[in-house]
Residue frames as qw, qx, qy, qz and C-alpha x, y, z in Angstrom:
[[0.618, 0.182, 0.417, 0.641, -110.28, -173.61, 128.68],
 [0.017, -0.627, -0.034, 0.778, -109.60, -170.05, 127.54],
 [0.553, 0.660, 0.484, 0.154, -111.09, -168.65, 124.36],
 [0.290, -0.346, 0.252, 0.856, -108.89, -166.45, 122.15],
 [0.424, 0.771, 0.470, -0.061, -110.91, -164.07, 119.99],
 [0.482, 0.048, 0.298, 0.823, -109.11, -162.38, 117.09],
 [0.039, 0.883, 0.452, -0.120, -110.25, -158.77, 117.21],
 [0.371, -0.628, 0.146, 0.668, -107.42, -156.70, 115.77],
 [0.468, 0.259, 0.584, 0.611, -108.01, -156.47, 112.02],
 [0.009, -0.156, 0.104, 0.982, -108.87, -153.38, 109.99],
 [0.364, 0.543, 0.717, -0.241, -112.15, -154.58, 108.49],
 [0.052, -0.314, 0.342, 0.884, -111.51, -152.76, 105.21],
 [0.067, -0.260, -0.809, -0.523, -114.43, -154.39, 103.38],
 [0.249, -0.758, -0.601, -0.053, -116.86, -152.76, 105.79],
 [0.413, 0.114, -0.159, 0.889, -114.99, -149.47, 106.00],
 [0.254, -0.601, -0.238, -0.719, -118.16, -147.41, 106.48],
 [0.740, -0.614, -0.222, -0.164, -118.44, -148.98, 109.94],
 [0.862, -0.279, -0.113, 0.408, -114.76, -149.39, 110.84],
 [0.348, 0.677, -0.101, 0.641, -113.34, -145.92, 110.29],
 [0.268, -0.677, 0.282, -0.625, -113.99, -145.12, 113.95],
 [0.708, -0.392, 0.486, -0.329, -113.93, -148.55, 115.61],
 [0.083, -0.302, 0.929, 0.197, -112.51, -152.06, 115.17],
 [0.486, -0.042, -0.657, -0.574, -114.70, -154.46, 113.22],
 [0.379, -0.262, -0.873, 0.163, -115.65, -156.64, 116.24],
 [0.015, -0.343, -0.487, 0.803, -117.19, -153.52, 117.83],
 [0.288, -0.098, -0.463, -0.833, -119.68, -153.05, 114.97],
 [0.451, 0.019, 0.575, -0.682, -123.15, -153.25, 116.50],
 [0.284, -0.212, -0.855, -0.378, -125.60, -156.04, 115.82],
 [0.399, -0.753, -0.501, -0.148, -128.77, -154.56, 117.28],
 [0.254, -0.928, 0.098, -0.252, -127.54, -152.87, 120.48],
 [0.720, -0.560, 0.375, 0.168, -124.41, -154.99, 121.17],
 [0.158, 0.680, -0.633, -0.335, -121.09, -155.40, 119.34],
 [0.877, 0.208, -0.381, -0.206, -120.69, -158.57, 117.32],
 [0.292, 0.410, -0.761, 0.408, -117.81, -159.36, 119.69],
 [0.465, -0.184, 0.563, -0.658, -120.36, -159.72, 122.51],
 [0.875, 0.163, -0.021, -0.455, -122.43, -162.11, 120.40],
 [0.655, 0.399, -0.635, 0.090, -119.34, -164.23, 119.66],
 [0.021, 0.320, -0.769, 0.553, -118.50, -164.48, 123.36],
 [0.650, -0.072, 0.328, -0.682, -122.11, -165.29, 124.18],
 [0.833, 0.222, -0.436, -0.257, -121.97, -168.38, 121.93],
 [0.491, 0.253, -0.747, 0.370, -119.24, -169.74, 124.20],
 [0.192, -0.225, 0.564, -0.771, -120.73, -168.50, 127.46],
 [0.771, -0.039, -0.019, -0.636, -124.09, -170.16, 126.74],
 [0.911, 0.112, -0.393, -0.049, -122.18, -173.46, 126.56],
 [0.816, -0.556, -0.071, 0.144, -120.18, -173.02, 129.75],
 [0.691, 0.083, 0.009, 0.718, -117.00, -171.31, 128.49],
 [0.069, -0.964, -0.239, -0.096, -116.51, -167.83, 129.93],
 [0.520, -0.637, 0.218, 0.526, -112.75, -167.13, 130.08],
 [0.608, 0.745, 0.210, 0.174, -111.82, -164.90, 127.16],
 [0.469, -0.469, 0.250, 0.705, -108.57, -163.49, 125.85],
 [0.486, 0.829, 0.268, -0.070, -109.27, -160.82, 123.25],
 [0.623, -0.082, 0.297, 0.719, -106.43, -160.21, 120.77],
 [0.175, 0.923, 0.239, -0.245, -106.81, -156.49, 120.11],
 [0.578, 0.045, 0.302, 0.757, -104.96, -154.38, 117.55],
 [0.073, 0.382, 0.326, 0.862, -106.50, -151.67, 115.37],
 [0.356, -0.496, -0.007, -0.792, -108.25, -149.16, 117.65],
 [0.566, -0.168, -0.785, 0.188, -107.89, -151.62, 120.51],
 [0.034, 0.031, -0.477, 0.878, -108.46, -148.85, 123.06],
 [0.559, -0.141, -0.170, -0.799, -112.15, -148.90, 122.12],
 [0.764, -0.150, -0.619, -0.103, -112.37, -152.59, 123.07],
 [0.385, 0.015, -0.627, 0.677, -110.48, -151.87, 126.32],
 [0.218, -0.104, 0.221, -0.945, -112.93, -149.12, 127.23],
 [0.695, -0.151, -0.367, -0.600, -115.98, -151.22, 126.39],
 [0.703, -0.103, -0.686, 0.155, -114.77, -154.19, 128.43],
 [0.199, 0.097, -0.533, 0.817, -113.98, -151.92, 131.38],
 [0.392, -0.022, 0.202, -0.897, -117.62, -150.83, 131.51],
 [0.629, -0.048, -0.642, -0.435, -119.17, -154.20, 130.65],
 [0.527, -0.314, 0.569, -0.547, -121.16, -155.75, 133.48],
 [0.861, 0.162, -0.405, -0.262, -120.85, -159.50, 133.02],
 [0.800, -0.490, 0.344, -0.044, -119.69, -162.56, 135.01],
 [0.881, 0.409, -0.060, 0.229, -117.36, -163.45, 132.15],
 [0.575, -0.615, 0.240, 0.484, -113.60, -163.31, 132.76],
 [0.615, 0.743, 0.159, 0.211, -112.24, -161.10, 129.97],
 [0.491, -0.575, 0.237, 0.610, -108.65, -160.02, 129.33],
 [0.556, 0.829, 0.054, -0.010, -107.79, -157.69, 126.45],
 [0.691, -0.345, 0.328, 0.543, -104.28, -158.22, 125.12],
 [0.322, 0.863, -0.157, -0.357, -102.81, -155.55, 122.82],
 [0.844, 0.012, 0.439, 0.309, -101.20, -157.64, 120.07],
 [0.262, -0.396, 0.366, 0.801, -100.18, -154.64, 117.95],
 [0.528, 0.629, 0.135, -0.554, -101.81, -152.92, 115.01],
 [0.372, 0.606, -0.595, -0.375, -99.40, -154.51, 112.50],
 [0.338, -0.197, 0.917, -0.081, -99.65, -158.13, 113.68],
 [0.544, 0.054, -0.615, -0.569, -101.33, -160.74, 111.50],
 [0.836, -0.322, -0.098, -0.433, -103.63, -163.50, 112.78],
 [0.857, 0.051, -0.436, 0.270, -100.74, -165.90, 113.36],
 [0.296, 0.341, -0.427, 0.783, -98.87, -163.30, 115.39],
 [0.488, -0.436, 0.118, -0.746, -101.96, -162.49, 117.45],
 [0.931, -0.218, -0.233, -0.178, -102.53, -166.16, 118.27],
 [0.705, 0.211, -0.454, 0.503, -98.84, -166.57, 119.11],
 [0.017, 0.425, -0.371, 0.826, -98.89, -163.66, 121.55],
 [0.701, -0.375, 0.039, -0.605, -102.04, -164.94, 123.24],
 [0.943, -0.067, -0.326, 0.024, -100.71, -168.49, 123.55],
 [0.494, 0.315, -0.476, 0.656, -97.52, -167.12, 125.10],
 [0.301, -0.456, 0.258, -0.797, -99.72, -165.42, 127.71],
 [0.843, -0.241, 0.253, -0.410, -101.18, -168.80, 128.73],
 [0.267, 0.531, -0.796, -0.113, -98.18, -171.13, 128.26],
 [0.014, -0.117, 0.985, -0.129, -98.81, -174.86, 128.15],
 [0.465, 0.319, 0.590, -0.578, -102.58, -174.52, 127.85],
 [0.218, 0.360, 0.787, 0.451, -104.89, -175.82, 125.15],
 [0.154, 0.388, 0.171, -0.892, -107.08, -173.02, 123.81],
 [0.436, 0.637, 0.626, 0.114, -110.08, -172.37, 121.61],
 [0.158, -0.340, 0.216, 0.902, -109.67, -169.65, 118.97],
 [0.376, 0.635, 0.648, 0.186, -112.11, -167.89, 116.69],
 [0.232, 0.302, 0.217, 0.899, -112.64, -164.70, 114.74],
 [0.004, 0.381, 0.502, -0.776, -114.39, -161.68, 116.22],
 [0.344, 0.322, -0.168, -0.866, -116.68, -161.21, 113.22],
 [0.489, 0.034, -0.746, -0.451, -118.46, -164.51, 112.60],
 [0.570, -0.173, 0.502, -0.626, -121.39, -166.25, 114.30],
 [0.546, 0.106, -0.777, -0.294, -122.34, -169.94, 114.24],
 [0.785, -0.387, 0.149, -0.460, -124.38, -172.42, 116.24],
 [0.499, 0.384, -0.762, 0.148, -121.36, -174.64, 116.86],
 [0.857, -0.482, -0.102, -0.150, -121.94, -177.38, 119.44],
 [0.067, 0.789, -0.569, 0.221, -118.72, -176.87, 121.36],
 [0.684, -0.348, 0.613, -0.189, -118.95, -180.15, 123.25],
 [0.901, 0.357, 0.248, 0.013, -119.22, -182.08, 119.99],
 [0.450, 0.819, -0.304, 0.184, -116.28, -180.08, 118.62],
 [0.287, -0.687, 0.624, -0.239, -114.25, -180.88, 121.73],
 [0.848, -0.088, 0.507, -0.124, -115.13, -184.58, 121.60],
 [0.803, 0.591, 0.024, 0.079, -114.13, -184.68, 117.94],
 [0.197, 0.840, -0.454, 0.223, -110.82, -182.95, 118.66],
 [0.514, -0.526, 0.642, -0.216, -110.00, -185.34, 121.50],
 [0.912, 0.156, 0.375, -0.060, -110.82, -188.40, 119.37],
 [0.666, 0.724, -0.128, 0.125, -108.61, -187.15, 116.54],
 [0.789, -0.481, 0.080, 0.374, -105.66, -186.57, 118.84],
 [0.595, 0.464, 0.115, 0.646, -104.01, -183.98, 116.59],
 [0.348, -0.154, -0.238, 0.894, -102.49, -180.62, 117.47],
 [0.199, 0.236, 0.036, -0.950, -105.28, -178.56, 115.94],
 [0.251, 0.497, 0.824, 0.105, -108.88, -178.76, 114.77],
 [0.112, 0.131, -0.160, -0.972, -110.64, -176.26, 112.52],
 [0.471, 0.463, 0.643, -0.388, -114.38, -175.99, 111.98],
 [0.120, 0.027, 0.672, 0.730, -115.23, -176.45, 108.30],
 [0.355, 0.554, 0.494, -0.568, -118.37, -174.65, 107.11],
 [0.417, 0.479, 0.602, 0.485, -120.16, -174.01, 103.87],
 [0.108, -0.118, -0.014, 0.987, -120.09, -170.33, 102.81],
 [0.371, 0.580, 0.492, -0.533, -123.41, -168.49, 102.64],
 [0.484, 0.456, 0.592, 0.455, -124.82, -168.34, 99.12],
 [0.111, -0.535, -0.049, 0.836, -124.10, -164.78, 97.96],
 [0.239, 0.319, -0.452, -0.798, -125.20, -165.04, 94.34],
 [0.817, 0.264, 0.259, -0.442, -128.05, -166.56, 92.42],
 [0.422, -0.202, 0.807, 0.359, -127.37, -169.43, 90.06],
 [0.605, 0.534, -0.109, -0.580, -128.24, -169.54, 86.35],
 [0.525, -0.085, 0.815, 0.229, -128.41, -172.74, 84.33],
 [0.528, 0.574, -0.132, -0.612, -128.94, -172.90, 80.58],
 [0.619, 0.034, 0.749, 0.233, -129.16, -175.35, 77.70],
 [0.418, 0.421, 0.586, 0.553, -128.77, -174.45, 74.02],
 [0.110, 0.257, 0.081, 0.957, -128.94, -170.76, 74.88],
 [0.495, -0.571, -0.358, -0.548, -132.20, -171.09, 76.83],
 [0.144, -0.396, 0.638, -0.645, -132.25, -170.44, 80.58],
 [0.614, -0.220, -0.733, -0.194, -133.55, -173.57, 82.30],
 [0.582, -0.605, -0.478, 0.256, -133.15, -172.44, 85.91],
 [0.182, 0.548, -0.171, 0.798, -132.72, -169.08, 87.59],
 [0.639, -0.691, -0.236, -0.242, -132.75, -168.75, 91.37],
 [0.386, -0.801, 0.418, -0.184, -130.88, -168.89, 94.62],
 [0.568, 0.367, -0.720, 0.155, -127.79, -171.01, 95.01],
 [0.820, -0.524, -0.192, -0.127, -128.15, -173.42, 97.89],
 [0.265, -0.808, 0.509, -0.134, -125.53, -173.16, 100.62],
 [0.833, -0.204, 0.514, 0.006, -125.08, -176.94, 100.49],
 [0.798, 0.582, 0.082, 0.133, -123.90, -176.62, 96.88],
 [0.143, 0.891, -0.388, 0.190, -120.75, -174.82, 98.02],
 [0.731, 0.180, -0.568, 0.333, -117.50, -176.41, 99.13],
 [0.662, -0.651, -0.289, 0.235, -116.08, -176.33, 102.63],
 [0.299, 0.709, -0.216, 0.601, -114.11, -173.34, 103.97],
 [0.400, -0.025, -0.601, 0.692, -112.41, -172.28, 107.20],
 [0.336, -0.733, -0.406, -0.431, -115.12, -171.15, 109.61],
 [0.116, -0.615, 0.465, -0.626, -112.90, -170.45, 112.60],
 [0.820, -0.396, 0.161, -0.380, -113.82, -172.07, 115.92],
 [0.597, 0.435, -0.649, 0.183, -110.45, -173.78, 116.33],
 [0.788, -0.603, 0.122, -0.008, -109.09, -175.91, 119.14],
 [0.509, 0.684, -0.453, 0.260, -105.32, -175.64, 119.46],
 [0.869, -0.388, -0.157, 0.265, -102.89, -177.65, 121.58],
 [0.345, -0.854, 0.179, 0.347, -99.83, -175.89, 123.03],
 [0.636, -0.153, 0.534, 0.535, -97.55, -177.37, 120.34],
 [0.454, 0.765, 0.404, 0.212, -99.25, -175.28, 117.65],
 [0.136, -0.953, 0.097, 0.253, -97.16, -172.30, 118.75],
 [0.533, -0.396, 0.568, 0.486, -94.10, -173.96, 117.18],
 [0.495, 0.422, 0.645, 0.401, -95.82, -173.77, 113.79],
 [0.113, 0.966, 0.232, 0.003, -96.24, -169.97, 113.93],
 [0.695, 0.044, 0.065, 0.715, -93.24, -168.15, 112.50],
 [0.242, -0.018, -0.034, 0.969, -93.49, -164.55, 113.66],
 [0.163, 0.528, 0.507, -0.662, -96.03, -161.82, 114.31],
 [0.286, 0.475, -0.260, -0.791, -96.32, -160.71, 110.67],
 [0.116, 0.068, -0.923, -0.360, -97.55, -164.09, 109.44],
 [0.689, -0.109, -0.089, -0.711, -101.23, -164.90, 108.83],
 [0.563, -0.191, 0.757, -0.270, -102.31, -168.06, 110.64],
 [0.808, 0.406, 0.286, -0.318, -104.23, -169.18, 107.57],
 [0.713, 0.660, -0.236, 0.020, -101.24, -169.16, 105.16],
 [0.103, 0.665, -0.681, 0.287, -98.50, -169.97, 107.65],
 [0.346, -0.281, 0.812, -0.378, -99.22, -172.29, 110.56],
 [0.805, 0.197, 0.336, -0.448, -102.25, -174.05, 109.07],
 [0.775, 0.518, -0.336, -0.136, -100.49, -175.30, 105.90],
 [0.158, 0.531, -0.789, 0.266, -97.54, -176.41, 108.05],
 [0.558, -0.129, 0.665, -0.479, -99.89, -178.34, 110.31],
 [0.859, 0.369, 0.027, -0.354, -101.42, -179.95, 107.21],
 [0.524, 0.598, -0.607, 0.018, -97.95, -181.03, 106.01],
 [0.012, 0.331, -0.860, 0.388, -97.41, -182.81, 109.35],
 [0.492, -0.318, -0.754, -0.297, -100.94, -184.34, 109.34],
 [0.243, -0.209, -0.650, 0.689, -101.72, -182.38, 112.50],
 [0.296, 0.101, 0.065, -0.947, -104.89, -180.52, 111.41],
 [0.131, 0.355, 0.925, -0.006, -108.35, -182.06, 111.73],
 [0.229, -0.135, -0.273, -0.924, -111.55, -180.67, 110.19],
 [0.178, 0.353, 0.806, -0.440, -114.80, -180.70, 112.13],
 [0.033, -0.273, -0.606, -0.746, -117.62, -180.37, 109.58],
 [0.149, 0.376, 0.545, -0.734, -120.40, -178.07, 110.74],
 [0.109, 0.393, 0.763, 0.502, -123.61, -178.31, 108.70],
 [0.107, -0.757, -0.588, 0.263, -125.55, -175.74, 110.74],
 [0.123, 0.976, 0.165, 0.066, -125.73, -171.96, 110.81],
 [0.595, -0.313, 0.097, 0.734, -122.62, -169.89, 110.06],
 [0.291, 0.880, 0.282, 0.248, -122.55, -166.27, 108.99],
 [0.533, -0.134, -0.076, 0.832, -119.57, -163.91, 108.78],
 [0.072, 0.926, 0.276, -0.247, -119.88, -160.11, 108.76],
 [0.580, -0.071, 0.332, 0.740, -117.67, -159.04, 105.88],
 [0.083, 0.334, 0.405, 0.847, -120.03, -156.55, 104.23],
 [0.296, -0.017, 0.266, -0.917, -122.78, -154.11, 105.15],
 [0.696, -0.056, -0.448, -0.558, -125.28, -156.51, 103.58],
 [0.638, -0.084, -0.745, 0.174, -124.12, -159.27, 105.93],
 [0.054, 0.012, -0.534, 0.844, -124.32, -156.88, 108.89],
 [0.523, -0.048, -0.058, -0.849, -127.94, -156.23, 107.91],
 [0.714, -0.063, -0.657, -0.231, -128.65, -159.97, 107.71],
 [0.446, -0.087, -0.732, 0.508, -127.32, -160.47, 111.26],
 [0.129, -0.029, 0.301, -0.944, -129.19, -157.39, 112.49],
 [0.667, -0.098, -0.279, -0.684, -132.44, -158.98, 111.33],
 [0.725, -0.047, -0.687, -0.004, -131.65, -162.48, 112.63],
 [0.194, 0.161, -0.660, 0.708, -130.75, -161.22, 116.11],
 [0.473, -0.131, 0.199, -0.848, -134.44, -160.59, 116.79],
 [0.749, -0.069, -0.589, -0.295, -135.35, -164.26, 116.35],
 [0.529, -0.514, 0.499, -0.454, -135.95, -166.29, 119.52],
 [0.487, -0.675, 0.192, 0.520, -133.35, -167.61, 119.87],
 [0.318, 0.770, -0.406, -0.376, -131.05, -166.11, 117.22],
 [0.936, 0.269, -0.207, -0.098, -129.87, -168.90, 114.90],
 [0.443, 0.535, -0.617, 0.371, -126.32, -168.83, 116.30],
 [0.288, -0.343, 0.678, -0.583, -127.69, -169.75, 119.74],
 [0.896, 0.045, 0.033, -0.441, -129.85, -172.60, 118.46],
 [0.009, -0.531, 0.847, 0.000, -127.40, -175.33, 119.43],
 [0.929, 0.026, -0.064, -0.364, -128.14, -178.92, 118.42]]
């Protein structure tokens, strides 16, 4: 099964890093986060990648050309103006009739892909999304009668579930995408929900996006663990 990695966005919230390169090429230690995303799949036996490039995609092309790896990697220029729905549409058209996995090029998680696949097959729907709890970004303050009774970190488990990427899509999903300028998250996904064709695989383990410089620093520290938490698959 081929893995589509969305790697064409501007990364405006981490602009200090993305003025000269696309966000998935931001380094975590000595390798782009894109490499770390692919490695999650490769460590679990999936090594055929289709990278949906856009903004400064030539940098990804050049990097892949010089990358020495047994992985099968194709970079598809999906256009600098395309949204996530359009990028997925173009990639699915390149592999017609195939089921695919899809994820974002800027988030790491210790997803057990076999468990995700088994869940998707049991559900029998057109699409599955991995639901995760967002990292706790702010402390929590509790008070009673004007007196602070608790001040400390908010636990990740206290948060609701959000879209963590790591999708499995059947070929029929392409019919739910209405054009290249449409975000997948506000276009196809709500349509799939309306038709009861979207399943949610709940992942309780590690998940960390790289939306800010602070989050880049968190990943840059975690990468030195043995293994990094996103490769600790259970």
